[in-house]
N, C-alpha and C positions, 0 to 999 in steps of 0.2 A: 536488513536494508543495506544497500551498498554504501561503503564508507567514503567514497570519493567526494571531495568537497565540491567539485563542479556539479556532480549529479545531485547532491543534497541541495545546492542552491537552485538547480532546475526544478526540483520538487517543491521548494518553497515558492517559486514563481508560479508553478502549476496550481498551487492552492488558491492563488488569487483569482482564478477563473471559475472556481467551483461556485455553484449557486448558494446564496445565503440561506435559502429555505431548507437546506439539508439539516437533519437532526444532529444534535451534539453527541448523542449516545445511540449506538446501533450495533447489531451483530450482522456482519456482511459475509456471505459465502462467495468466494471468487473461484470459479472453475477455470481450468486452464492456467493456473497460477504460475506455471513454469515457462509459459510462452511469453512472447514479447509484450503483448498488450496486458495479459493477466498479471504478469509480474510488475508492470508499471502501475496498474491499479492498486495492487497490494502495497507497493511502496508509497503511493500518494496517500492512501488511507492511514498508513503508519506514520507518515510525515505529518499528517493532520493532527494525530495524537500528540506528537512531539511539539510542533510549532504553534498549533491553535488551541491545544488543550482539550480536544474532543476525546471521546471515549469510545472508539470503534474497536470492537472485538472482531478480528479478521480470521476467517476460516479459509485457508488456502488449500485447494484441491487440485491435484494433477494426476496424470496417468501413472507417473512413477513416484512412489513415496520417497525413494532415495533422492531423486532430483529435488523434490520439495524440501526435504531435510537439508540438502546441500545449499539450496538457495536461501532458505529462510531460517534455518537452524532449528 
C-alpha cells in the first residue's frame, strides 16, 4: 500500500461508504490490479484489514507480473 499519509487518510474515509453487509472474511481476486481502479480496490481492501480488522485475502492480478510486484511487493 502507498505510504503517503494523505492517501492513507483518504482510504480510511473511503471505508466509511462500504456497505455494512460485506463479510469480514473473504478471498478477493482483483484483475487489472496495476491499473487506476484495480489498484485503488486492492488498497481499500488492505486498508480495511488494517483499520477495520477484516480478514481479506487479496489476490492481485495484472498483465505484468513485474508491475504487480513493484506496486504491491
